[in-house]
C-alpha positions in Angstrom: -134.6 -88.8 -129.4 -132.4 -91.6 -127.2 -134.7 -95.0 -128.3 -134.5 -93.4 -131.5 -130.7 -93.7 -131.5 -130.8 -97.2 -129.2 -132.8 -98.5 -132.5 -130.5 -97.4 -134.6 -127.7 -99.2 -133.4 -128.7 -101.9 -131.7 -128.8 -103.7 -135.4 -124.8 -102.1 -135.8 -123.9 -104.2 -132.4 -125.8 -107.2 -133.4 -123.6 -107.4 -136.6 -120.6 -106.3 -135.7 -120.5 -109.3 -132.2 -122.1 -111.5 -134.9 -119.4 -111.8 -136.9 -116.8 -111.1 -134.6 -118.5 -114.3 -132.9 -118.7 -117.0 -135.9 -114.3 -115.9 -136.9 -114.0 -117.5 -133.5 -116.1 -120.2 -133.4 -114.7 -120.9 -136.5 -111.2 -120.8 -136.1 -111.5 -122.4 -133.0 -113.2 -125.8 -134.5 -110.9 -126.2 -137.6 -107.7 -125.5 -135.0 -109.6 -128.4 -132.8 -110.5 -130.2 -136.0 -106.8 -129.7 -137.8 -104.8 -131.5 -134.4 -107.3 -133.4 -132.1 -108.6 -136.8 -134.3 -112.0 -138.0 -134.5 -111.9 -140.9 -131.8 -113.1 -143.5 -134.6 -109.8 -142.7 -136.7 -106.7 -144.1 -135.8 -104.8 -141.2 -134.7 -101.0 -142.0 -132.8 -99.6 -140.4 -129.5 -100.6 -136.5 -130.4 -99.4 -135.6 -127.0 -95.6 -136.3 -127.5 -96.9 -133.4 -130.6 -96.1 -129.9 -129.1 -97.1 -128.2 -131.5 -100.2 -130.4 -131.8 -100.8 -129.7 -128.1 -100.1 -126.1 -128.7 -102.3 -125.9 -131.8 -104.9 -127.1 -129.4 -104.3 -124.3 -126.5 -104.8 -121.9 -129.2 -108.1 -122.7 -130.0 -108.6 -123.6 -126.7 -107.7 -119.7 -125.5 -110.2 -119.0 -128.5 -113.5 -120.1 -126.9 -114.2 -118.1 -124.2 -114.4 -115.5 -126.1 -116.2 -116.8 -129.0 -119.4 -117.2 -126.2 -118.9 -113.9 -124.8 -119.0 -112.3 -128.5 -121.9 -114.8 -128.6 -123.6 -113.0 -125.4 -124.1 -110.6 -126.8 -125.1 -111.6 -129.3 -128.0 -113.0 -128.3 -128.4 -110.2 -126.1 -128.7 -107.9 -129.5 -130.4 -109.8 -131.9 -133.2 -109.6 -128.6 -133.3 -105.9 -127.7 -133.5 -105.7 -131.3 -137.1 -108.5 -131.3 -138.4 -105.6 -128.3 -141.4 -106.0 -127.0 -143.4 -108.2 -129.8 -142.2 -111.8 -129.7 -143.4 -114.6 -128.7 -142.6 -115.6 -124.4 -142.2 -119.4 -125.7 -140.2 -119.3 -128.4 -137.9 -116.2 -126.8 -137.5 -118.6 -124.0 -136.7 -121.9 -125.9 -134.5 -119.4 -127.6 -132.6 -118.1 -124.9 -132.5 -121.3 -122.6 -131.3 -123.2 -125.8 -128.1 -120.1 -126.0 -127.4 -120.3 -122.5 -126.9 -123.9 -122.6 -124.7 -123.9 -126.3 -122.1 -121.7 -125.0 -122.5 -124.1 -121.5 -121.0 -127.4 -123.0 -118.7 -125.6 -125.6 -117.0 -124.1 -121.7 -117.6 -128.1 -121.4 -115.8 -129.0 -124.4 -113.1 -127.0 -124.1 -113.0 -127.2 -120.0 -112.9 -131.4 -121.5 -110.0 -130.9 -124.2 -107.7 -128.5 -121.7 -108.0 -131.6 -119.0 -107.2 -134.3 -121.7 -103.4 -131.6 -122.4 -103.2 -130.8 -118.7 -103.6 -134.8 -117.5 -101.5 -136.0 -120.5 -98.1 -135.0 -119.5 -98.6 -137.3 -115.5 -99.7 -139.4 -117.4 -97.4 -142.8 -117.8 -96.5 -144.4 -120.9 -99.1 -147.6 -120.0 -102.5 -145.2 -119.1 -101.9 -142.1 -122.1 -103.2 -144.5 -124.9 -106.9 -144.2 -122.4 -106.2 -141.0 -121.1 -106.3 -139.9 -125.0 -109.3 -142.2 -125.9 -111.2 -141.5 -123.0 -110.3 -137.5 -123.2 -111.0 -137.6 -127.6 -114.7 -139.6 -126.8 -115.1 -136.9 -123.8 -114.2 -133.3 -126.0 -116.8 -134.7 -129.9 -119.5 -136.1 -127.2 -119.7 -132.5 -125.4 -118.7 -130.9 -128.8 -120.2 -132.8 -131.3 -124.0 -134.6 -129.3 -124.1 -131.4 -126.7 -123.1 -128.5 -127.9 -124.5 -128.3 -131.2 -128.0 -129.9 -130.6 -128.1 -126.6 -128.0 -126.8 -124.6 -131.0 -129.7 -126.2 -134.0 -132.2 -125.2 -131.2 -130.6 -121.9 -131.2 -130.8 -122.0 -134.5 -134.4 -122.6 -134.9 -136.0 -120.9 -132.6 -133.8 -117.5 -133.6 -135.3 -118.5 -137.1 -138.3 -119.0 -136.5 -139.3 -115.4 -134.7 -137.7 -113.8 -137.2 -139.9 -115.5 -139.5 -142.3 -114.3 -138.0 -142.3 -111.1 -137.0 -140.7 -110.1 -140.4 -137.0 -109.3 -138.3 -135.2 -112.5 -140.5 -136.2 -112.6 -145.0 -138.1 -116.3 -145.9 -134.0 -117.6 -147.4 -132.8 -116.8 -144.3 -135.0 -118.5 -142.4 -135.5 -121.2 -144.8 -131.9 -121.6 -144.2 -132.0 -121.7 -140.8 -134.2 -125.2 -140.7 -131.7 -126.2 -142.7 -129.4 -125.3 -140.6 -130.7 -126.6 -137.4 -131.6 -130.2 -139.1 -127.4 -130.7 -140.2 -126.5 -129.9 -136.3 -129.6 -132.1 -134.8 -129.5 -134.7 -137.5 -125.2 -134.5 -138.6 -122.1 -133.8 -136.9 -122.0 -137.4 -135.1 -121.4 -138.6 -138.1 -120.3 -136.4 -141.1 -117.5 -134.2 -139.4 -116.1 -130.2 -139.8 -120.5 -129.9 -140.6 -120.4 -128.3 -136.9 -119.0 -125.8 -139.5 -121.8 -125.0 -141.0 -123.6 -123.1 -137.1 -121.0 -120.5 -137.5 -121.2 -119.4 -140.5 -125.2 -119.4 -140.0 -123.9 -116.7 -138.0 -121.6 -114.6 -140.3 -124.4 -114.3 -142.9 -127.0 -114.2 -140.2 -124.3 -111.3 -138.9 -123.6 -109.7 -141.9 -128.0 -109.7 -143.0 -128.3 -107.8 -139.5 -125.8 -105.0 -140.2 -126.2 -104.4 -144.1 -129.9 -103.8 -142.4 -128.4 -101.8 -139.7 -127.0 -99.8 -142.4 -129.2 -99.1 -144.9 -132.1 -98.8 -142.4 -129.2 -96.1 -141.1 -128.7 -94.1 -144.7 -132.5 -94.5 -144.7 -133.5 -92.2 -141.5 -130.4 -89.7 -142.3 -131.3 -89.4 -145.9 -134.8 -88.2 -144.7 -133.9 -86.3 -141.7 
């Protein structure tokens, strides 16, 4: 009875924490993109704009919670897959997810250090500091963090397709998102949003499937 109860609750937990993660990460990416210019763009001196600095600080405050909910999402998905998972793909799944969180936190720390050092830098070094901080932050976010997100998306879609946890269309969507994160994020701004959007779609599917399974189990008992 306990195992049955847990099996019914796990998809609901995975769906809820995944939705929260997707919303938090989307909000953080949007705030950073709106406030912190792309390194290739003429940005001007945004250090002196207090409202823009507060916006970046708000985004940085969301990222730790997004990482926490992402770890819960990983654990809930693994609990639902159970012992039937392929050990090789599952290792890639776990490793890429942990590296994604680590590099995401690194990008947030870089942006936070950039803000903290902005007030202490002199007028002559401010532009150099700003350029370095922007390149470093976006490098961690678009080159490393999103690459790990691509591997995580690819491994999750592969596991979901092999075990029948995810429908075929959702697995194909995951493969397309992974390709986008691997090859497009460096050249097209805002393309990072495909990852939290994919997580949102997957979470909604797991949540709806869990509710249907719970309803079917309640009606049959």
